[in-house]
C-alpha positions as CSV (number, residue, x, y, z in Angstrom):
1,X,-51.7,53.0,3.8
2,X,-49.4,52.9,0.8
3,X,-49.6,49.9,-1.5
4,X,-46.7,47.3,-1.2
5,X,-44.2,46.9,-4.1
6,X,-44.0,43.3,-5.3
7,X,-40.6,41.7,-4.6
8,X,-38.9,40.0,-7.6
9,X,-35.8,38.7,-5.9
10,X,-32.2,39.9,-6.0
11,X,-31.1,41.0,-9.5
12,X,-34.5,40.7,-11.0
13,X,-36.7,43.7,-11.8
14,X,-40.3,43.8,-13.2
15,X,-40.4,44.2,-17.0
16,X,-41.2,47.7,-18.2
17,X,-40.4,49.2,-14.8
18,X,-38.6,52.1,-16.5
19,X,-35.6,51.8,-14.3
20,X,-32.7,54.2,-14.9
21,X,-29.5,52.9,-16.6
22,X,-27.6,53.0,-13.2
23,X,-30.2,50.7,-11.6
24,X,-29.9,48.2,-14.6
25,X,-26.2,48.1,-14.2
26,X,-26.5,47.5,-10.5
27,X,-28.9,44.7,-11.1
28,X,-26.5,43.0,-13.5
29,X,-23.8,43.3,-10.9
30,X,-26.0,41.7,-8.3
31,X,-26.9,38.9,-10.6
32,X,-23.3,38.3,-11.4
33,X,-22.4,38.3,-7.7
34,X,-25.2,35.8,-7.0
35,X,-24.0,33.5,-9.8
36,X,-20.4,33.7,-8.5
37,X,-21.6,32.8,-5.0
38,X,-23.6,29.8,-6.3
39,X,-20.6,28.7,-8.3
40,X,-18.3,28.8,-5.3
41,X,-20.8,27.0,-3.1
42,X,-21.0,24.3,-5.7
43,X,-17.3,24.0,-6.1
44,X,-16.8,23.7,-2.4
45,X,-19.3,20.8,-2.2
46,X,-18.0,19.1,-5.3
47,X,-14.3,19.2,-4.5
48,X,-15.0,17.9,-1.0
49,X,-16.9,15.0,-2.5
50,X,-14.1,14.2,-5.0
51,X,-11.6,14.3,-2.1
52,X,-13.6,11.5,-0.4
53,X,-12.3,9.0,-3.0
54,X,-9.7,6.7,-1.5
55,X,-8.4,5.3,-4.8
56,X,-8.6,6.1,-8.5
57,X,-12.0,4.5,-9.2
58,X,-13.7,6.0,-6.2
59,X,-12.2,9.5,-7.0
60,X,-13.6,9.3,-10.6
61,X,-16.9,8.0,-9.4
62,X,-17.3,10.9,-7.0
63,X,-16.3,13.3,-9.9
64,X,-19.1,11.9,-12.1
65,X,-21.7,12.2,-9.3
66,X,-20.6,15.7,-8.4
67,X,-20.9,16.9,-12.0
68,X,-24.2,15.2,-13.0
69,X,-26.8,16.7,-13.0
70,X,-25.7,19.8,-11.1
71,X,-23.2,21.0,-13.7
72,X,-23.6,18.9,-16.8
73,X,-25.9,16.3,-18.4
74,X,-23.2,13.8,-19.3
75,X,-19.6,13.2,-18.4
76,X,-16.9,10.9,-19.9
77,X,-13.5,10.2,-18.3
78,X,-10.7,8.9,-20.5
79,X,-7.4,7.9,-18.9
80,X,-4.0,7.5,-20.5
81,X,-3.2,3.9,-21.5
82,X,-1.0,3.1,-19.7
83,X,-1.0,5.5,-16.8
84,X,2.5,6.9,-16.0
85,X,4.3,4.8,-13.5
86,X,7.4,6.8,-12.8
87,X,8.5,10.4,-12.5
88,X,9.6,11.0,-16.1
89,X,7.0,12.3,-18.6
90,X,6.6,10.2,-21.7
91,X,7.3,11.9,-25.0
92,X,3.7,12.4,-25.9
93,X,0.4,11.6,-24.2
94,X,-1.0,9.9,-27.3
95,X,-3.4,7.1,-26.2
96,X,-6.6,7.6,-24.2
97,X,-9.0,4.8,-23.1
98,X,-12.5,5.3,-21.7
99,X,-12.6,4.6,-18.0
100,X,-16.0,5.8,-16.7
101,X,-19.1,7.8,-17.7
102,X,-22.4,9.1,-16.4
103,X,-25.4,10.7,-18.1
104,X,-29.1,11.4,-17.4
105,X,-30.9,12.7,-14.4
106,X,-30.0,9.7,-12.2
107,X,-26.3,10.2,-12.9
108,X,-25.5,6.5,-12.5
109,X,-21.8,6.1,-12.9
110,X,-20.6,3.3,-15.1
111,X,-17.1,2.0,-14.8
112,X,-15.8,0.1,-17.8
113,X,-19.2,0.8,-19.5
114,X,-21.1,-2.0,-21.2
115,X,-19.7,-2.3,-24.7
116,X,-16.6,-0.3,-23.8
117,X,-14.5,-2.9,-25.6
118,X,-16.1,-1.6,-28.8
119,X,-14.5,1.8,-28.3
120,X,-10.9,1.5,-29.3
121,X,-8.2,3.5,-27.5
122,X,-8.0,7.0,-28.9
123,X,-4.7,8.0,-30.5
124,X,-4.5,11.8,-30.1
125,X,-2.0,14.2,-31.4
126,X,-1.5,17.8,-32.7
127,X,-3.6,20.5,-31.1
128,X,-5.4,18.1,-28.8
129,X,-2.1,17.1,-27.3
130,X,-1.1,20.8,-27.0
131,X,-4.4,21.4,-25.1
132,X,-3.6,18.6,-22.7
133,X,-0.1,19.7,-22.0
134,X,-1.3,23.3,-21.5
135,X,-3.5,22.1,-18.6
136,X,-6.5,24.4,-19.4
137,X,-10.0,23.3,-20.3
138,X,-11.5,24.4,-23.7
139,X,-14.9,24.4,-25.4
140,X,-15.8,21.8,-27.9
141,X,-15.6,24.2,-30.8
142,X,-11.9,25.1,-30.1
143,X,-9.9,25.2,-33.3
144,X,-8.5,21.9,-34.5
145,X,-10.3,19.7,-31.8
146,X,-13.5,18.8,-33.7
147,X,-12.3,15.4,-35.2
148,X,-10.9,14.3,-31.9
149,X,-14.0,15.5,-30.0
150,X,-16.2,13.4,-32.2
151,X,-14.3,10.2,-31.3
152,X,-14.2,11.3,-27.7
153,X,-18.0,11.5,-27.5
154,X,-18.7,8.2,-29.3
155,X,-19.8,6.3,-26.1
156,X,-22.5,8.8,-25.3
157,X,-25.9,7.5,-26.3
158,X,-27.7,10.8,-26.4
159,X,-25.7,13.7,-27.8
160,X,-27.0,17.3,-27.4
161,X,-29.4,18.3,-30.1
162,X,-27.0,20.5,-32.0
163,X,-24.9,18.9,-34.8
164,X,-21.7,20.2,-33.2
165,X,-21.5,20.4,-29.4
166,X,-19.8,23.7,-29.5
167,X,-20.1,25.5,-26.2
168,X,-22.3,22.7,-24.8
169,X,-19.1,20.7,-24.4
170,X,-16.0,21.3,-22.2
171,X,-12.9,19.2,-22.4
172,X,-10.7,19.5,-19.4
173,X,-7.3,17.7,-19.0
174,X,-6.6,15.7,-15.9
175,X,-3.3,17.1,-15.0
176,X,-1.6,15.7,-11.9
177,X,1.5,16.9,-10.2
178,X,3.8,16.1,-13.1
179,X,1.8,14.1,-15.6
180,X,-1.1,14.4,-18.0
181,X,-3.4,11.5,-16.8
182,X,-6.4,11.8,-19.1
183,X,-9.4,14.0,-20.0
184,X,-12.8,14.9,-18.6
185,X,-15.6,15.7,-21.2
186,X,-18.6,17.5,-19.8
187,X,-21.8,18.0,-21.9
188,X,-25.0,19.9,-21.7
189,X,-28.2,19.1,-23.6
190,X,-30.4,21.5,-25.5
191,X,-32.7,22.0,-22.5
192,X,-30.3,24.1,-20.5
193,X,-28.0,27.0,-21.2
194,X,-24.6,26.5,-22.9
195,X,-21.5,26.7,-20.8
196,X,-20.0,30.1,-20.1
197,X,-16.4,31.3,-19.6
198,X,-17.0,31.1,-15.8
199,X,-17.9,27.4,-16.3
200,X,-14.5,26.8,-17.7
201,X,-13.1,27.7,-14.3
202,X,-15.5,25.3,-12.6
203,X,-14.5,22.5,-15.0
204,X,-10.8,23.3,-14.4
205,X,-11.3,22.9,-10.6
206,X,-13.2,19.7,-10.9
207,X,-10.6,18.2,-13.2
208,X,-7.7,19.4,-11.1
209,X,-9.0,17.9,-7.8
210,X,-9.8,14.6,-9.6
211,X,-6.3,14.5,-11.1
212,X,-4.6,15.1,-7.8
213,X,-6.7,12.3,-6.3
214,X,-5.7,9.9,-9.1
215,X,-2.1,11.0,-8.8
216,X,-2.0,10.4,-5.1
217,X,-3.5,6.9,-5.6
218,X,-1.0,6.3,-8.5
219,X,2.0,7.3,-6.4
220,X,0.7,5.4,-3.4
221,X,0.3,2.3,-5.6
222,X,3.7,2.8,-7.0
223,X,5.3,3.1,-3.6
224,X,3.3,0.1,-2.4
225,X,4.6,-2.0,-5.3
226,X,8.1,-0.9,-4.6
227,X,7.7,-1.8,-0.9
228,X,6.3,-5.2,-1.9
229,X,9.2,-5.8,-4.2
230,X,11.7,-4.6,-1.5
231,X,10.1,-6.9,1.1
232,X,9.9,-9.9,-1.2
233,X,13.6,-9.6,-2.3
234,X,14.6,-9.6,1.3
235,X,12.8,-12.8,2.1
236,X,14.7,-16.1,1.4
237,X,14.3,-17.1,-2.2
238,X,14.5,-20.7,-1.1
239,X,14.9,-22.6,2.2
240,X,18.1,-24.6,2.9
241,X,18.1,-28.4,2.6
242,X,19.7,-29.7,5.7
243,X,20.0,-33.2,7.1
244,X,17.7,-33.8,10.1
245,X,15.0,-31.2,9.4
246,X,12.5,-30.5,6.6
247,X,11.2,-26.9,6.1
248,X,8.3,-25.1,4.4
249,X,7.2,-21.5,4.5
250,X,4.4,-19.2,3.4
251,X,4.2,-15.4,3.0
252,X,0.9,-13.6,2.5
253,X,0.8,-9.8,2.0
254,X,-2.0,-7.8,3.6
255,X,-5.2,-7.3,1.5
256,X,-4.4,-3.6,1.2
257,X,-1.1,-3.7,-0.8
258,X,-0.3,-0.2,0.4
259,X,0.0,-1.5,4.0
260,X,3.2,-3.4,3.4
261,X,4.8,-4.4,6.7
262,X,8.1,-5.8,8.0
263,X,7.4,-9.5,8.4
264,X,10.2,-11.9,7.7
265,X,11.4,-15.5,8.3
266,X,14.6,-17.3,7.8
267,X,16.4,-20.6,8.2
268,X,20.1,-20.5,8.6
269,X,22.4,-23.6,8.6
270,X,24.8,-23.8,11.5
271,X,27.8,-25.9,12.3
272,X,27.1,-29.5,13.3
273,X,24.0,-29.9,11.1
274,X,22.1,-27.5,13.3
275,X,19.7,-24.9,11.9
276,X,18.6,-21.6,13.2
277,X,14.9,-20.9,12.7
278,X,13.9,-17.2,12.8
279,X,10.7,-15.2,12.4
280,X,10.3,-11.5,13.0
281,X,8.0,-8.5,12.5
282,X,8.9,-4.9,12.3
283,X,5.9,-3.0,13.8
284,X,4.2,-0.6,11.4
285,X,3.4,-0.6,7.7
286,X,5.6,1.5,5.4
287,X,8.6,1.4,3.1
288,X,10.6,2.2,6.2
289,X,9.3,-0.9,7.9
290,X,10.4,-3.1,5.0
291,X,13.8,-1.4,4.9
292,X,14.4,-1.9,8.7
293,X,13.3,-5.5,8.3
294,X,16.0,-6.0,5.7
295,X,18.6,-4.5,8.0
296,X,17.6,-6.7,11.0
297,X,17.4,-9.8,8.9
298,X,21.0,-9.2,7.6
299,X,22.1,-8.6,11.2
300,X,20.5,-11.9,12.3
301,X,22.3,-13.8,9.5
302,X,25.6,-12.3,10.6
303,X,25.0,-13.1,14.3
304,X,23.9,-16.6,13.4
305,X,27.3,-17.1,11.6
306,X,29.0,-16.5,14.9
307,X,26.9,-19.4,16.4
308,X,25.8,-17.4,19.4
309,X,23.0,-18.7,21.6
310,X,19.5,-17.3,21.0
311,X,19.5,-14.9,23.9
312,X,22.8,-13.3,22.7
313,X,21.5,-13.0,19.2
314,X,18.5,-11.1,20.4
315,X,20.6,-8.9,22.7
316,X,22.9,-7.9,19.8
317,X,19.9,-7.4,17.5
318,X,18.4,-5.1,20.1
319,X,21.6,-3.1,20.3
320,X,21.7,-2.8,16.5
321,X,18.1,-1.6,16.4
322,X,18.9,1.2,18.9
323,X,21.9,2.2,16.8
324,X,19.6,2.5,13.8
325,X,17.9,5.3,15.8
326,X,14.5,4.3,14.4
327,X,11.3,4.6,16.3
328,X,10.1,1.3,14.8
329,X,10.1,-1.6,17.2
330,X,10.3,-5.2,16.1
331,X,9.4,-8.6,17.6
332,X,11.6,-11.7,16.9
333,X,11.7,-15.3,17.8
334,X,15.0,-17.2,17.4
335,X,15.3,-20.9,17.7
336,X,18.2,-23.4,17.2
337,X,17.4,-27.0,16.4
338,X,20.1,-29.7,16.9
339,X,19.1,-32.9,15.1
340,X,21.8,-34.9,16.7
341,X,21.0,-34.0,20.3
342,X,17.3,-33.7,19.3
343,X,17.0,-30.5,21.4
344,X,15.5,-27.1,20.7
345,X,16.8,-23.8,22.2
346,X,14.5,-20.8,21.9
347,X,14.5,-17.1,22.9
348,X,11.6,-14.7,22.4
349,X,11.6,-10.9,21.9
350,X,8.0,-9.9,22.3
351,X,6.8,-12.3,19.6
352,X,3.7,-14.7,19.6
353,X,4.7,-18.1,21.0
354,X,5.5,-21.0,18.6
355,X,3.3,-24.0,18.4
356,X,4.7,-27.5,18.5
357,X,2.8,-30.4,17.0
358,X,4.0,-33.6,18.7
359,X,4.4,-36.9,16.9
360,X,1.2,-38.2,18.5
361,X,-0.8,-35.3,17.1
362,X,-1.0,-33.2,20.2
363,X,-0.6,-29.5,19.7
364,X,1.2,-27.5,22.3
365,X,1.7,-23.7,22.6
366,X,5.3,-23.5,23.9
367,X,5.8,-21.4,27.1
368,X,8.7,-19.1,26.3
369,X,9.7,-16.3,28.6
370,X,8.5,-13.2,26.7
371,X,11.2,-10.6,26.3
372,X,10.7,-7.0,25.3
373,X,10.5,-6.2,21.6
374,X,13.7,-5.4,19.7
375,X,14.5,-1.7,20.1
376,X,13.3,-1.2,23.6
377,X,16.8,-1.7,25.1
378,X,18.0,-2.6,28.5
379,X,15.9,-5.7,28.9
380,X,17.5,-9.1,29.2
381,X,16.5,-12.1,27.0
382,X,16.3,-15.7,28.2
383,X,16.7,-18.9,26.3
384,X,14.7,-22.1,27.0
385,X,15.9,-25.6,26.1
386,X,13.4,-28.4,25.4
387,X,13.2,-31.8,23.7
388,X,12.6,-31.8,19.9
389,X,11.4,-35.3,19.3
390,X,11.7,-36.9,15.9
391,X,8.5,-36.5,13.9
392,X,7.4,-33.3,15.7
393,X,6.6,-30.1,13.8
394,X,7.5,-26.6,15.0
395,X,5.4,-23.7,13.6
396,X,6.7,-20.1,13.8
397,X,4.5,-17.3,12.5
398,X,3.8,-13.5,12.7
399,X,0.8,-12.0,14.5
400,X,-1.0,-11.4,11.2
401,X,-1.9,-15.1,11.3
402,X,-3.6,-15.1,14.7
403,X,-4.7,-11.5,15.3
404,X,-7.6,-9.7,13.5
405,X,-10.4,-7.2,14.2
406,X,-12.6,-10.2,15.2
407,X,-10.3,-11.9,17.7
408,X,-7.4,-11.1,19.9
409,X,-4.0,-12.7,19.6
410,X,-4.4,-15.4,22.3
411,X,-7.8,-16.5,20.8
412,X,-6.0,-16.7,17.5
413,X,-3.1,-18.8,18.9
414,X,-5.6,-21.2,20.4
415,X,-7.4,-21.4,17.1
416,X,-4.1,-22.1,15.4
417,X,-3.2,-24.9,17.8
418,X,-6.6,-26.5,17.3
419,X,-6.3,-26.3,13.5
420,X,-2.9,-28.0,13.7
421,X,-4.2,-30.7,15.9
422,X,-7.2,-31.2,13.7
423,X,-5.0,-31.6,10.6
424,X,-2.9,-34.2,12.5
425,X,-6.0,-36.1,13.5
426,X,-7.3,-36.1,9.9
427,X,-4.1,-37.0,8.1
428,X,-1.7,-38.5,10.7
429,X,1.5,-36.8,9.8
430,X,0.5,-34.5,7.0
431,X,3.2,-33.1,4.5
432,X,4.5,-29.7,5.5
433,X,3.0,-27.9,2.5
434,X,-0.5,-29.4,3.3
435,X,-0.1,-28.4,7.0
436,X,0.8,-24.8,6.0
437,X,-2.2,-24.6,3.7
438,X,-4.5,-25.9,6.5
439,X,-3.2,-23.3,8.9
440,X,-3.8,-20.5,6.4
441,X,-7.4,-21.5,6.0
442,X,-8.1,-19.7,9.3
443,X,-7.6,-16.5,7.4
444,X,-9.9,-14.6,5.1
445,X,-7.5,-13.2,2.5
446,X,-9.8,-10.5,1.3
447,X,-9.9,-9.0,4.7
448,X,-6.3,-9.7,5.8
449,X,-5.3,-6.8,7.9
450,X,-1.6,-7.6,8.2
451,X,1.1,-9.5,6.4
452,X,1.6,-13.1,7.4
453,X,4.9,-14.9,7.5
454,X,4.9,-18.6,8.4
455,X,7.8,-21.1,8.8
456,X,7.2,-24.8,9.5
457,X,10.0,-27.2,10.5
458,X,9.5,-31.0,10.7
459,X,12.2,-32.6,13.0
460,X,13.6,-35.8,11.4
461,X,16.5,-36.1,13.8
462,X,19.9,-37.6,13.1
463,X,20.4,-41.4,13.3
464,X,23.0,-42.1,16.1
465,X,24.6,-44.8,13.9
466,X,25.6,-42.0,11.5
467,X,27.5,-40.0,14.1
468,X,31.0,-40.6,15.7
469,X,31.9,-38.1,18.5
470,X,35.0,-37.8,20.7
471,X,36.7,-35.4,23.1
472,X,40.5,-35.4,23.0
473,X,43.1,-33.7,25.2
474,X,45.3,-31.1,23.4
475,X,48.5,-33.1,23.6
476,X,51.2,-33.9,21.0
477,X,50.0,-37.5,20.6
478,X,46.4,-36.4,20.0
479,X,46.7,-36.3,16.2
480,X,47.7,-40.0,16.2
481,X,44.8,-40.9,18.4
482,X,42.4,-39.0,16.1
483,X,43.7,-40.9,13.1
484,X,43.0,-44.2,14.9
485,X,39.4,-43.2,15.8
486,X,38.7,-42.0,12.3
487,X,40.0,-45.3,10.8
488,X,37.7,-47.3,13.1
489,X,34.6,-45.2,12.2
490,X,35.3,-45.4,8.5
491,X,35.8,-49.2,8.6
492,X,32.5,-49.5,10.5
493,X,30.7,-47.4,7.8
494,X,32.4,-49.3,4.9
495,X,34.2,-46.2,3.7
496,X,37.6,-47.7,3.2
497,X,38.1,-45.8,-0.1
498,X,38.0,-42.5,1.8
499,X,40.4,-43.7,4.6
500,X,43.7,-42.4,3.5
501,X,42.6,-38.9,2.5
502,X,40.4,-38.5,5.6
503,X,43.1,-39.7,8.0
504,X,45.5,-37.2,6.5
505,X,43.1,-34.2,6.7
506,X,42.0,-35.1,10.3
507,X,45.6,-35.3,11.4
508,X,46.4,-31.9,9.9
509,X,43.3,-30.1,11.4
510,X,43.7,-31.7,14.8
511,X,47.4,-30.8,14.9
512,X,46.5,-27.2,14.2
513,X,43.9,-27.3,17.0
514,X,46.4,-28.8,19.5
515,X,48.7,-25.9,18.8
516,X,46.2,-23.3,20.1
517,X,43.7,-25.2,22.3
518,X,43.7,-25.0,26.1
519,X,40.7,-27.3,26.7
520,X,39.6,-30.7,25.2
521,X,39.2,-30.8,21.4
522,X,36.0,-32.1,19.9
523,X,36.2,-34.4,16.9
524,X,33.0,-35.4,15.2
525,X,32.3,-37.4,12.0
526,X,28.9,-37.2,10.4
527,X,27.7,-39.5,7.6
528,X,25.0,-38.2,5.4
529,X,25.1,-37.8,1.6
530,X,28.6,-36.5,2.3
531,X,31.2,-37.4,4.9
532,X,31.7,-34.4,7.2
533,X,34.5,-34.0,9.7
534,X,34.4,-31.2,12.4
535,X,37.2,-30.3,14.8
536,X,36.3,-27.8,17.5
537,X,38.6,-26.1,20.0
538,X,38.4,-23.1,22.4
539,X,40.7,-20.8,20.5
540,X,39.0,-18.0,18.5
541,X,41.9,-17.8,16.1
542,X,40.6,-19.0,12.7
543,X,43.3,-20.7,10.5
544,X,44.1,-19.2,7.2
545,X,45.5,-21.1,4.2
546,X,48.9,-20.0,2.9
547,X,51.4,-21.5,0.6
548,X,54.5,-22.7,2.5
549,X,58.0,-21.7,1.2
550,X,60.6,-24.4,0.3
551,X,62.4,-24.0,3.7
552,X,59.3,-23.9,5.9
553,X,58.6,-26.8,8.3
554,X,54.9,-26.1,8.5
555,X,52.1,-24.2,6.7
556,X,51.0,-27.0,4.4
557,X,48.2,-28.5,6.4
558,X,45.3,-26.4,5.1
559,X,46.7,-26.4,1.6
560,X,46.4,-30.2,1.7
561,X,42.9,-30.0,3.1
562,X,42.0,-27.6,0.3
563,X,43.3,-30.0,-2.3
564,X,41.7,-33.2,-0.9
565,X,38.3,-32.0,0.4
566,X,35.2,-31.4,-1.7
567,X,34.8,-28.2,0.4
568,X,36.0,-26.9,3.8
569,X,35.7,-23.9,6.1
570,X,36.2,-22.5,9.5
571,X,33.5,-21.0,11.7
572,X,34.2,-18.7,14.7
573,X,31.9,-19.5,17.7
574,X,31.3,-17.8,21.0
575,X,33.3,-20.5,22.7
576,X,36.1,-20.8,20.1
577,X,35.9,-22.2,16.5
578,X,35.1,-25.2,14.4
579,X,37.2,-26.2,11.4
580,X,35.3,-28.6,9.1
581,X,35.7,-30.4,5.7
582,X,33.5,-32.6,3.6
583,X,34.2,-35.4,1.2
584,X,31.9,-36.8,-1.5
585,X,30.6,-40.3,-0.6
586,X,31.3,-43.2,-2.9
587,X,28.3,-43.7,-5.2
588,X,27.6,-47.2,-3.9
589,X,27.8,-46.1,-0.3
590,X,25.7,-42.9,-0.9
591,X,22.8,-45.1,-2.0
592,X,23.0,-47.3,1.1
593,X,23.5,-44.5,3.6
594,X,20.8,-44.9,6.3
595,X,18.6,-41.9,6.3
596,X,16.5,-40.3,9.0
597,X,13.0,-41.8,9.6
């Protein structure tokens, strides 16, 4: 039986074996192949780990843990200060600030290391800048880099034993898609071999994957901030101040700013001191959602200006969404509050129901027929009319307020109703801002999954003694009758100083309505902080002001209104139009004008 030859592993031969030169060359090749295989395995594992990072800090943390101790004994990551925010490359990447580091066998990553404030930002220039822009890693002894490398390594508490790191240091630029983002410094101590040329390739791959992760997070953050800005600019900068209703609102973005949605709210004054209350939500979270939200909100404002009933507004909004050709659906709730009639008219397009807090403190989830979301098409919408008692509060909101991972939407709606009722029990009739804050307490902002839009309306109503309302037949003598009724109302209100101008303007506007109307004309006077007159008829033809020529018999009516009124206008309605004008109340009467309770 022949003796067995001891096995020394691939690429290793026993010393003094007297191998031929060809066998030695073959052994070197095998050892090189084994080293290359190990390097590829390590890179595959390390780059996968780096890719796990979901944001900049996680990406750099995984880079540090992947590099230490498998590839180096210490690592320092410096980022540009500030990081690029746009597409254009600044003139020179001149300032670096320490972001994170790791060293030692435990490889514990330290972000913003203790005492990091002591390390001033590094101002780099010359050859170091050239190395960054070239995008290739270099050894620590590369020409012209030694002074900068000394400053770069200052935070490391245990430098390699050699005076100059030399080839025990690799500096690799973090180069993203278009920008230099910073540097990675990798060090080895005296107890292990210095880096080789092959290790430069490893360092390059580590830095490249980390830079791409940072760049992706940077671009996502930039897009998210743009989407946030877009959405906020499309929300109302302020709510209108209208007689008969008080308004308050809140908007909370999701905890993850990258998940910007299409939530919006609006309050739109309508003729006759009415107000449209709107809340909507474009499904999905993206820049597209925010843009579609802006388009739909603009469409709602346009439709509200036509004074259409809620179901028609939603119908036209649905048609507009289909014309946009987007796959994004939207929910919307549109309500009209009339403070004079003290009535509420509401239609719903797939939106969570509003909650009404009654004057006695009882909270009620309103039963509105649920229509299909905006964009589905072909589904009719239905309006519901209900009382809106003085002192009641209506709350409109988006689903982010009531729906979360822990509860479904209906459990959230019931929680919202209970929270409103509890606030009323505790404070009677709490101010709207306090009520909004109490409602938002049901949320946990740090885990907010969706945007939240909230609109609260407190119904004050309109005192009947401040309203005068008549229906007049469209006959030639109607203008005279309108002057008589106006005179009586102004005498009753003690507004004799406005009598002549108001009679003249009422006569001119009613005369114009008689010319085109086929049904009774509505004349209404409203006394608030101004005296408002409204004349409505069934003709859609809106009058235009023009200057009458010397020989014309007419054409001066609206010119007179324009000269005498504080402001005036004409609004086309689905049933015709309303021409209105306002006059400033006398100072002494304005102070005594009865207000809503």
